[in-house]
C-alpha beads as a LAMMPS data file, in Angstrom:
LAMMPS data file: protein, C-alpha beads

395 atoms
394 bonds

1 atom types
1 bond types

-500.0 500.0 xlo xhi
-500.0 500.0 ylo yhi
-500.0 500.0 zlo zhi

Masses

1 110.0

Atoms # bond

1 1 1 316.645 -289.827 247.809
2 1 1 318.711 -288.113 250.507
3 1 1 322.493 -288.087 250.276
4 1 1 323.123 -290.320 253.282
5 1 1 320.903 -293.091 251.896
6 1 1 322.348 -292.701 248.424
7 1 1 325.887 -293.218 249.701
8 1 1 324.834 -296.290 251.653
9 1 1 323.723 -298.164 248.521
10 1 1 326.425 -297.785 245.854
11 1 1 325.761 -301.211 244.313
12 1 1 322.118 -300.373 243.714
13 1 1 323.176 -297.230 241.877
14 1 1 325.747 -299.197 239.899
15 1 1 323.010 -301.402 238.441
16 1 1 321.457 -298.324 236.860
17 1 1 324.699 -296.944 235.394
18 1 1 326.685 -298.696 232.629
19 1 1 329.820 -296.945 233.784
20 1 1 329.340 -298.246 237.308
21 1 1 328.806 -301.781 236.014
22 1 1 332.156 -301.623 234.208
23 1 1 333.900 -300.443 237.368
24 1 1 332.156 -303.128 239.384
25 1 1 333.362 -305.792 236.955
26 1 1 336.914 -304.495 237.474
27 1 1 336.480 -304.863 241.214
28 1 1 335.071 -308.374 240.784
29 1 1 338.090 -309.327 238.681
30 1 1 340.385 -308.076 241.425
31 1 1 338.484 -310.025 244.086
32 1 1 338.670 -313.181 241.986
33 1 1 342.404 -312.718 241.566
34 1 1 342.837 -312.150 245.280
35 1 1 341.001 -315.411 245.978
36 1 1 343.186 -317.213 243.461
37 1 1 346.310 -315.860 245.148
38 1 1 345.068 -317.225 248.448
39 1 1 344.874 -320.713 246.922
40 1 1 348.306 -320.560 245.274
41 1 1 351.522 -321.686 246.964
42 1 1 353.130 -319.059 249.170
43 1 1 355.845 -318.239 246.639
44 1 1 353.291 -317.445 243.939
45 1 1 351.280 -315.336 246.356
46 1 1 354.390 -313.271 247.112
47 1 1 354.879 -312.606 243.395
48 1 1 351.256 -311.542 243.059
49 1 1 351.246 -309.318 246.153
50 1 1 352.613 -306.191 244.460
51 1 1 349.353 -304.472 243.582
52 1 1 348.103 -306.892 240.939
53 1 1 345.158 -304.617 240.159
54 1 1 347.455 -301.656 239.507
55 1 1 349.619 -303.659 237.118
56 1 1 346.640 -305.023 235.171
57 1 1 343.961 -302.326 235.285
58 1 1 346.208 -299.372 236.188
59 1 1 343.788 -298.346 238.923
60 1 1 343.268 -299.155 242.575
61 1 1 340.067 -300.756 243.863
62 1 1 339.035 -297.547 245.627
63 1 1 338.272 -296.049 242.225
64 1 1 335.128 -298.132 241.833
65 1 1 333.999 -296.999 245.269
66 1 1 334.562 -293.340 244.319
67 1 1 332.605 -293.857 241.083
68 1 1 329.607 -295.167 242.999
69 1 1 329.751 -292.361 245.549
70 1 1 330.022 -289.589 242.948
71 1 1 327.180 -291.088 240.938
72 1 1 325.055 -290.921 244.088
73 1 1 326.121 -287.324 244.779
74 1 1 325.181 -286.316 241.221
75 1 1 321.732 -287.846 241.651
76 1 1 321.062 -285.835 244.793
77 1 1 322.678 -282.676 243.374
78 1 1 320.544 -282.754 240.239
79 1 1 323.414 -281.613 238.034
80 1 1 326.772 -282.726 236.656
81 1 1 330.081 -283.181 238.454
82 1 1 333.620 -283.380 237.171
83 1 1 336.452 -284.699 239.333
84 1 1 340.157 -285.232 238.758
85 1 1 342.571 -286.570 241.370
86 1 1 346.255 -287.376 240.995
87 1 1 348.635 -288.743 243.590
88 1 1 351.703 -286.572 243.025
89 1 1 353.976 -289.203 244.570
90 1 1 352.849 -292.228 242.523
91 1 1 351.207 -290.626 239.490
92 1 1 348.036 -292.690 239.854
93 1 1 345.057 -290.635 238.659
94 1 1 341.289 -290.785 238.939
95 1 1 338.894 -289.161 236.490
96 1 1 335.154 -288.553 236.495
97 1 1 334.228 -286.562 233.388
98 1 1 337.597 -284.843 233.822
99 1 1 338.326 -284.853 230.091
100 1 1 335.143 -282.951 229.263
101 1 1 335.319 -279.146 228.927
102 1 1 334.340 -277.282 232.096
103 1 1 333.949 -273.592 232.809
104 1 1 336.804 -272.905 235.238
105 1 1 335.599 -269.528 236.542
106 1 1 338.074 -268.038 239.018
107 1 1 340.397 -271.042 238.898
108 1 1 342.092 -269.060 236.123
109 1 1 343.454 -266.699 238.786
110 1 1 346.168 -269.196 239.772
111 1 1 348.195 -268.709 236.561
112 1 1 347.695 -264.938 236.952
113 1 1 349.347 -265.190 240.373
114 1 1 352.053 -267.482 239.008
115 1 1 352.959 -264.929 236.326
116 1 1 353.154 -262.153 238.915
117 1 1 355.599 -264.263 240.928
118 1 1 357.596 -265.179 237.815
119 1 1 358.113 -261.471 237.164
120 1 1 359.026 -260.969 240.807
121 1 1 361.735 -263.627 240.364
122 1 1 362.919 -261.950 237.148
123 1 1 363.170 -258.634 238.982
124 1 1 360.684 -256.834 236.724
125 1 1 358.314 -256.113 239.603
126 1 1 358.305 -255.947 243.383
127 1 1 355.440 -257.092 245.570
128 1 1 355.785 -253.792 247.404
129 1 1 355.192 -251.827 244.195
130 1 1 351.889 -249.941 244.243
131 1 1 349.367 -249.788 241.434
132 1 1 346.875 -246.923 241.167
133 1 1 343.223 -247.994 241.241
134 1 1 341.360 -246.426 238.300
135 1 1 337.603 -246.139 237.748
136 1 1 338.015 -248.449 234.750
137 1 1 339.429 -251.190 237.009
138 1 1 336.247 -251.853 238.982
139 1 1 334.588 -255.236 238.383
140 1 1 331.664 -256.770 240.243
141 1 1 332.292 -259.701 242.563
142 1 1 333.784 -260.559 245.928
143 1 1 336.642 -258.787 247.655
144 1 1 337.565 -255.488 249.297
145 1 1 339.309 -253.655 246.446
146 1 1 336.018 -252.111 245.295
147 1 1 335.740 -250.412 248.684
148 1 1 338.684 -248.145 247.817
149 1 1 338.333 -244.828 246.023
150 1 1 339.718 -244.332 242.518
151 1 1 343.261 -243.006 242.738
152 1 1 344.158 -245.200 245.739
153 1 1 347.645 -246.769 245.502
154 1 1 347.477 -250.501 246.347
155 1 1 350.481 -252.810 246.687
156 1 1 350.890 -255.804 244.403
157 1 1 351.357 -257.909 247.540
158 1 1 347.887 -256.936 248.789
159 1 1 346.319 -257.417 245.355
160 1 1 347.853 -260.894 245.100
161 1 1 346.534 -261.852 248.532
162 1 1 343.003 -260.671 247.694
163 1 1 343.043 -262.326 244.274
164 1 1 343.738 -265.741 245.808
165 1 1 342.137 -265.718 249.252
166 1 1 338.811 -263.993 248.516
167 1 1 338.850 -264.183 244.688
168 1 1 338.775 -260.413 244.196
169 1 1 337.944 -259.676 240.549
170 1 1 339.136 -256.063 240.530
171 1 1 342.503 -257.149 241.968
172 1 1 342.717 -259.801 239.259
173 1 1 342.136 -257.426 236.375
174 1 1 344.593 -254.891 237.794
175 1 1 347.305 -257.558 237.939
176 1 1 346.456 -258.891 234.463
177 1 1 346.811 -255.366 233.095
178 1 1 350.169 -255.033 234.848
179 1 1 351.778 -258.283 233.630
180 1 1 349.866 -258.622 230.353
181 1 1 347.124 -261.034 229.307
182 1 1 349.360 -262.740 226.724
183 1 1 351.929 -263.454 229.441
184 1 1 349.231 -264.953 231.683
185 1 1 348.036 -267.275 228.925
186 1 1 351.590 -268.291 228.100
187 1 1 352.212 -269.003 231.784
188 1 1 349.133 -271.230 232.005
189 1 1 350.286 -273.246 228.981
190 1 1 353.804 -273.615 230.384
191 1 1 352.440 -274.836 233.711
192 1 1 350.401 -277.562 232.010
193 1 1 353.336 -278.535 229.785
194 1 1 355.694 -278.713 232.783
195 1 1 353.613 -281.682 234.010
196 1 1 353.656 -283.308 230.541
197 1 1 350.018 -282.340 230.098
198 1 1 348.099 -281.029 227.097
199 1 1 348.224 -277.201 227.006
200 1 1 345.700 -277.209 224.167
201 1 1 343.090 -278.585 226.553
202 1 1 343.057 -275.270 228.421
203 1 1 341.181 -272.481 226.643
204 1 1 342.210 -268.821 226.525
205 1 1 342.043 -266.859 229.767
206 1 1 340.349 -263.451 229.699
207 1 1 340.016 -260.517 232.058
208 1 1 337.023 -260.652 234.370
209 1 1 335.420 -257.570 232.844
210 1 1 335.693 -259.303 229.462
211 1 1 333.714 -262.240 230.873
212 1 1 330.853 -259.829 231.600
213 1 1 331.173 -258.239 228.175
214 1 1 331.162 -261.697 226.617
215 1 1 328.119 -262.974 228.498
216 1 1 325.956 -259.864 228.123
217 1 1 327.257 -259.514 224.580
218 1 1 325.465 -262.769 223.772
219 1 1 322.260 -260.921 224.593
220 1 1 323.151 -257.788 222.624
221 1 1 326.443 -256.739 220.978
222 1 1 326.141 -253.280 222.499
223 1 1 326.947 -254.790 225.896
224 1 1 330.534 -255.410 224.777
225 1 1 331.149 -251.672 225.131
226 1 1 329.937 -251.449 228.736
227 1 1 332.336 -250.809 231.624
228 1 1 332.893 -252.661 234.854
229 1 1 330.812 -250.064 236.700
230 1 1 327.919 -250.745 234.313
231 1 1 328.084 -254.444 235.171
232 1 1 328.190 -253.676 238.884
233 1 1 324.896 -251.815 238.404
234 1 1 323.389 -254.678 236.385
235 1 1 324.290 -257.156 239.097
236 1 1 322.056 -255.296 241.529
237 1 1 319.160 -256.933 239.678
238 1 1 318.181 -260.571 240.122
239 1 1 319.146 -262.991 237.364
240 1 1 315.615 -263.011 235.957
241 1 1 315.546 -259.192 235.729
242 1 1 318.970 -258.633 234.159
243 1 1 317.808 -258.884 230.560
244 1 1 315.249 -256.137 231.094
245 1 1 317.804 -254.027 232.966
246 1 1 320.328 -254.428 230.135
247 1 1 317.684 -253.396 227.579
248 1 1 317.077 -250.189 229.533
249 1 1 320.804 -249.429 229.770
250 1 1 321.308 -249.945 226.030
251 1 1 318.037 -248.278 225.033
252 1 1 316.909 -251.299 223.004
253 1 1 314.066 -253.786 223.084
254 1 1 314.478 -257.238 224.580
255 1 1 313.038 -258.545 221.321
256 1 1 316.340 -257.651 219.675
257 1 1 318.317 -259.932 222.028
258 1 1 320.192 -262.903 220.614
259 1 1 319.405 -265.138 223.615
260 1 1 316.157 -265.565 225.568
261 1 1 317.701 -264.934 228.995
262 1 1 320.887 -264.592 231.030
263 1 1 321.223 -268.356 231.540
264 1 1 321.213 -269.094 227.807
265 1 1 323.606 -266.186 227.271
266 1 1 326.079 -267.729 229.703
267 1 1 325.779 -271.111 227.988
268 1 1 326.562 -269.446 224.655
269 1 1 329.527 -267.606 226.147
270 1 1 330.934 -270.820 227.648
271 1 1 330.687 -272.430 224.202
272 1 1 333.160 -269.800 222.957
273 1 1 335.863 -271.641 224.920
274 1 1 337.127 -268.713 226.986
275 1 1 338.129 -269.710 230.523
276 1 1 337.175 -273.302 229.718
277 1 1 339.350 -276.389 230.076
278 1 1 339.493 -280.015 231.055
279 1 1 339.977 -280.794 234.719
280 1 1 342.891 -283.056 233.819
281 1 1 344.709 -280.148 232.150
282 1 1 344.013 -277.899 235.125
283 1 1 345.247 -280.649 237.427
284 1 1 348.499 -280.714 235.453
285 1 1 348.731 -276.939 235.872
286 1 1 348.445 -277.296 239.648
287 1 1 350.878 -280.207 239.717
288 1 1 353.593 -277.892 238.377
289 1 1 353.392 -275.943 241.645
290 1 1 354.518 -279.090 243.449
291 1 1 356.849 -280.675 240.901
292 1 1 358.432 -277.579 239.431
293 1 1 359.840 -277.871 235.928
294 1 1 359.847 -274.117 235.230
295 1 1 363.110 -272.295 235.834
296 1 1 361.354 -268.934 235.765
297 1 1 359.111 -269.960 238.696
298 1 1 361.478 -271.398 241.266
299 1 1 360.727 -273.194 244.505
300 1 1 360.549 -269.983 246.516
301 1 1 357.896 -268.469 244.236
302 1 1 355.877 -271.694 244.115
303 1 1 355.932 -271.976 247.897
304 1 1 354.834 -268.355 248.212
305 1 1 351.849 -269.099 245.981
306 1 1 350.893 -272.311 247.779
307 1 1 351.192 -270.641 251.176
308 1 1 348.752 -267.912 250.131
309 1 1 346.407 -270.552 248.687
310 1 1 346.350 -272.256 252.083
311 1 1 344.829 -269.040 253.442
312 1 1 341.925 -269.127 250.965
313 1 1 338.753 -267.943 252.707
314 1 1 336.265 -268.666 249.926
315 1 1 334.985 -272.215 249.580
316 1 1 335.279 -273.231 253.224
317 1 1 332.177 -275.398 252.676
318 1 1 333.400 -277.093 249.506
319 1 1 336.121 -279.722 249.134
320 1 1 337.949 -278.471 252.208
321 1 1 334.988 -279.239 254.452
322 1 1 334.667 -282.745 253.058
323 1 1 338.380 -283.500 253.355
324 1 1 338.361 -282.799 257.074
325 1 1 340.914 -281.432 259.484
326 1 1 343.553 -284.095 258.850
327 1 1 344.372 -282.441 255.509
328 1 1 345.885 -279.117 254.571
329 1 1 344.468 -277.796 251.304
330 1 1 346.161 -275.089 249.234
331 1 1 343.300 -274.268 246.901
332 1 1 341.382 -271.816 244.746
333 1 1 337.639 -271.657 244.193
334 1 1 335.524 -270.437 241.298
335 1 1 331.846 -269.488 241.112
336 1 1 329.662 -268.344 238.235
337 1 1 326.077 -268.723 237.060
338 1 1 325.067 -272.332 237.851
339 1 1 328.759 -273.292 237.875
340 1 1 331.284 -273.761 240.656
341 1 1 334.741 -275.251 241.161
342 1 1 337.295 -275.968 243.848
343 1 1 340.839 -277.114 243.091
344 1 1 344.135 -277.406 244.885
345 1 1 346.829 -279.587 246.419
346 1 1 345.873 -281.625 249.489
347 1 1 348.420 -282.980 251.957
348 1 1 348.039 -285.075 255.067
349 1 1 349.252 -283.511 258.270
350 1 1 351.116 -286.784 258.843
351 1 1 352.921 -288.266 255.861
352 1 1 353.246 -291.705 257.468
353 1 1 352.518 -294.402 254.913
354 1 1 354.915 -293.303 252.191
355 1 1 353.902 -292.476 248.622
356 1 1 350.386 -293.852 249.105
357 1 1 349.733 -290.846 251.316
358 1 1 350.199 -288.217 248.660
359 1 1 350.141 -285.265 248.278
360 1 1 347.298 -285.077 245.762
361 1 1 346.013 -282.663 243.174
362 1 1 342.221 -282.458 243.428
363 1 1 340.059 -280.596 240.896
364 1 1 336.266 -280.645 241.142
365 1 1 333.624 -278.657 239.267
366 1 1 329.834 -278.666 239.363
367 1 1 327.213 -277.494 236.895
368 1 1 323.471 -277.435 237.461
369 1 1 321.232 -275.814 240.092
370 1 1 321.087 -272.063 240.638
371 1 1 321.657 -272.404 244.390
372 1 1 325.320 -271.886 245.359
373 1 1 324.584 -273.783 248.576
374 1 1 323.588 -276.864 246.557
375 1 1 326.917 -276.689 244.725
376 1 1 328.834 -276.375 247.972
377 1 1 327.064 -279.381 249.493
378 1 1 327.892 -281.444 246.408
379 1 1 331.563 -280.432 246.415
380 1 1 331.858 -281.095 250.148
381 1 1 330.372 -284.529 249.511
382 1 1 332.997 -285.146 246.819
383 1 1 335.667 -284.375 249.417
384 1 1 334.060 -286.861 251.794
385 1 1 333.854 -289.486 249.046
386 1 1 337.575 -289.171 248.352
387 1 1 338.438 -289.329 252.042
388 1 1 336.263 -292.306 252.989
389 1 1 336.995 -294.367 249.865
390 1 1 340.730 -294.550 250.536
391 1 1 341.551 -292.408 247.506
392 1 1 343.620 -290.142 249.744
393 1 1 345.532 -292.826 251.586
394 1 1 345.014 -293.952 255.140
395 1 1 345.904 -292.794 258.632

Bonds

1 1 1 2
2 1 2 3
3 1 3 4
4 1 4 5
5 1 5 6
6 1 6 7
7 1 7 8
8 1 8 9
9 1 9 10
10 1 10 11
11 1 11 12
12 1 12 13
13 1 13 14
14 1 14 15
15 1 15 16
16 1 16 17
17 1 17 18
18 1 18 19
19 1 19 20
20 1 20 21
21 1 21 22
22 1 22 23
23 1 23 24
24 1 24 25
25 1 25 26
26 1 26 27
27 1 27 28
28 1 28 29
29 1 29 30
30 1 30 31
31 1 31 32
32 1 32 33
33 1 33 34
34 1 34 35
35 1 35 36
36 1 36 37
37 1 37 38
38 1 38 39
39 1 39 40
40 1 40 41
41 1 41 42
42 1 42 43
43 1 43 44
44 1 44 45
45 1 45 46
46 1 46 47
47 1 47 48
48 1 48 49
49 1 49 50
50 1 50 51
51 1 51 52
52 1 52 53
53 1 53 54
54 1 54 55
55 1 55 56
56 1 56 57
57 1 57 58
58 1 58 59
59 1 59 60
60 1 60 61
61 1 61 62
62 1 62 63
63 1 63 64
64 1 64 65
65 1 65 66
66 1 66 67
67 1 67 68
68 1 68 69
69 1 69 70
70 1 70 71
71 1 71 72
72 1 72 73
73 1 73 74
74 1 74 75
75 1 75 76
76 1 76 77
77 1 77 78
78 1 78 79
79 1 79 80
80 1 80 81
81 1 81 82
82 1 82 83
83 1 83 84
84 1 84 85
85 1 85 86
86 1 86 87
87 1 87 88
88 1 88 89
89 1 89 90
90 1 90 91
91 1 91 92
92 1 92 93
93 1 93 94
94 1 94 95
95 1 95 96
96 1 96 97
97 1 97 98
98 1 98 99
99 1 99 100
100 1 100 101
101 1 101 102
102 1 102 103
103 1 103 104
104 1 104 105
105 1 105 106
106 1 106 107
107 1 107 108
108 1 108 109
109 1 109 110
110 1 110 111
111 1 111 112
112 1 112 113
113 1 113 114
114 1 114 115
115 1 115 116
116 1 116 117
117 1 117 118
118 1 118 119
119 1 119 120
120 1 120 121
121 1 121 122
122 1 122 123
123 1 123 124
124 1 124 125
125 1 125 126
126 1 126 127
127 1 127 128
128 1 128 129
129 1 129 130
130 1 130 131
131 1 131 132
132 1 132 133
133 1 133 134
134 1 134 135
135 1 135 136
136 1 136 137
137 1 137 138
138 1 138 139
139 1 139 140
140 1 140 141
141 1 141 142
142 1 142 143
143 1 143 144
144 1 144 145
145 1 145 146
146 1 146 147
147 1 147 148
148 1 148 149
149 1 149 150
150 1 150 151
151 1 151 152
152 1 152 153
153 1 153 154
154 1 154 155
155 1 155 156
156 1 156 157
157 1 157 158
158 1 158 159
159 1 159 160
160 1 160 161
161 1 161 162
162 1 162 163
163 1 163 164
164 1 164 165
165 1 165 166
166 1 166 167
167 1 167 168
168 1 168 169
169 1 169 170
170 1 170 171
171 1 171 172
172 1 172 173
173 1 173 174
174 1 174 175
175 1 175 176
176 1 176 177
177 1 177 178
178 1 178 179
179 1 179 180
180 1 180 181
181 1 181 182
182 1 182 183
183 1 183 184
184 1 184 185
185 1 185 186
186 1 186 187
187 1 187 188
188 1 188 189
189 1 189 190
190 1 190 191
191 1 191 192
192 1 192 193
193 1 193 194
194 1 194 195
195 1 195 196
196 1 196 197
197 1 197 198
198 1 198 199
199 1 199 200
200 1 200 201
201 1 201 202
202 1 202 203
203 1 203 204
204 1 204 205
205 1 205 206
206 1 206 207
207 1 207 208
208 1 208 209
209 1 209 210
210 1 210 211
211 1 211 212
212 1 212 213
213 1 213 214
214 1 214 215
215 1 215 216
216 1 216 217
217 1 217 218
218 1 218 219
219 1 219 220
220 1 220 221
221 1 221 222
222 1 222 223
223 1 223 224
224 1 224 225
225 1 225 226
226 1 226 227
227 1 227 228
228 1 228 229
229 1 229 230
230 1 230 231
231 1 231 232
232 1 232 233
233 1 233 234
234 1 234 235
235 1 235 236
236 1 236 237
237 1 237 238
238 1 238 239
239 1 239 240
240 1 240 241
241 1 241 242
242 1 242 243
243 1 243 244
244 1 244 245
245 1 245 246
246 1 246 247
247 1 247 248
248 1 248 249
249 1 249 250
250 1 250 251
251 1 251 252
252 1 252 253
253 1 253 254
254 1 254 255
255 1 255 256
256 1 256 257
257 1 257 258
258 1 258 259
259 1 259 260
260 1 260 261
261 1 261 262
262 1 262 263
263 1 263 264
264 1 264 265
265 1 265 266
266 1 266 267
267 1 267 268
268 1 268 269
269 1 269 270
270 1 270 271
271 1 271 272
272 1 272 273
273 1 273 274
274 1 274 275
275 1 275 276
276 1 276 277
277 1 277 278
278 1 278 279
279 1 279 280
280 1 280 281
281 1 281 282
282 1 282 283
283 1 283 284
284 1 284 285
285 1 285 286
286 1 286 287
287 1 287 288
288 1 288 289
289 1 289 290
290 1 290 291
291 1 291 292
292 1 292 293
293 1 293 294
294 1 294 295
295 1 295 296
296 1 296 297
297 1 297 298
298 1 298 299
299 1 299 300
300 1 300 301
301 1 301 302
302 1 302 303
303 1 303 304
304 1 304 305
305 1 305 306
306 1 306 307
307 1 307 308
308 1 308 309
309 1 309 310
310 1 310 311
311 1 311 312
312 1 312 313
313 1 313 314
314 1 314 315
315 1 315 316
316 1 316 317
317 1 317 318
318 1 318 319
319 1 319 320
320 1 320 321
321 1 321 322
322 1 322 323
323 1 323 324
324 1 324 325
325 1 325 326
326 1 326 327
327 1 327 328
328 1 328 329
329 1 329 330
330 1 330 331
331 1 331 332
332 1 332 333
333 1 333 334
334 1 334 335
335 1 335 336
336 1 336 337
337 1 337 338
338 1 338 339
339 1 339 340
340 1 340 341
341 1 341 342
342 1 342 343
343 1 343 344
344 1 344 345
345 1 345 346
346 1 346 347
347 1 347 348
348 1 348 349
349 1 349 350
350 1 350 351
351 1 351 352
352 1 352 353
353 1 353 354
354 1 354 355
355 1 355 356
356 1 356 357
357 1 357 358
358 1 358 359
359 1 359 360
360 1 360 361
361 1 361 362
362 1 362 363
363 1 363 364
364 1 364 365
365 1 365 366
366 1 366 367
367 1 367 368
368 1 368 369
369 1 369 370
370 1 370 371
371 1 371 372
372 1 372 373
373 1 373 374
374 1 374 375
375 1 375 376
376 1 376 377
377 1 377 378
378 1 378 379
379 1 379 380
380 1 380 381
381 1 381 382
382 1 382 383
383 1 383 384
384 1 384 385
385 1 385 386
386 1 386 387
387 1 387 388
388 1 388 389
389 1 389 390
390 1 390 391
391 1 391 392
392 1 392 393
393 1 393 394
394 1 394 395
């Protein structure tokens, strides 16, 4: 089934999904009530006109439409999707597997940036301060910091920009080392709590080099002693050849490995809970950038962070593409083996329509195929589903 046809027949999909049937029954109840209101005297209809469905079911009718669309996207994608949306003006929220644990990948870089800006506000660092790039700082992944020679002084301002806009892993680990991993984890918990969320639903954040040590360490414990440069070399091999390459580096046999391949090793690492959380908890973390609630991260620092996030260059073909040009999207992406995410705060260019027109926190993650392009198509389709369903208000 192609995606266009799948989206054109949501009711057919609903018949095959118990969850869709429940949502459809909710919609039928609302339609029945609307018909009843039409038959009542005018005075009774006025009393019933204030979003009856919201008062009874605590959800708008567009939610059933979004359910059907996401179910169709999952079928075409061949994997699992998680979606969380919250209207920051009204508080109404939508969840699709958002309370399940998801690997957040580079979404964890937002609280790293928030802690940097908290220390800027406290006067313990300046964005113009320069950190010295060491050989031990290098981590594989996107971004330009690895193009610099060891010993190069790099400003915190530049590191912060690269961390957020192109998801530079080396920049991230340099900043974590500077502000402290414990402080980053505490910041993440405070951000969730500031939105009255559940900080315990966000697992511990680690450095990016520790992710590599954790994943390859599931294959063999000796990998936990490898450096970032070692992992850069391992990444030169395709996924299917990395186990053999690791065995050569460690001087051991693949028969001694604790997992059959890299994919199973990553699954085992994710089960440890590091860099894992619910999408609802991460949505609460993002909401704190809009609502505030943390004296140590004032409005100026939050706006600085959101402004940089609007310049994000990674993930142009994910949620942002699906949302379309009528939205601004301050967001952060994350990508790992068979996993991808996109999350941020979306605002309409025109705020006509009052609280129904947001802004909104949107968090979406995908797990399944190896192809990054397949993930991006699915996430873009989620953006389209939210836009066309009315979840994000109306023009």
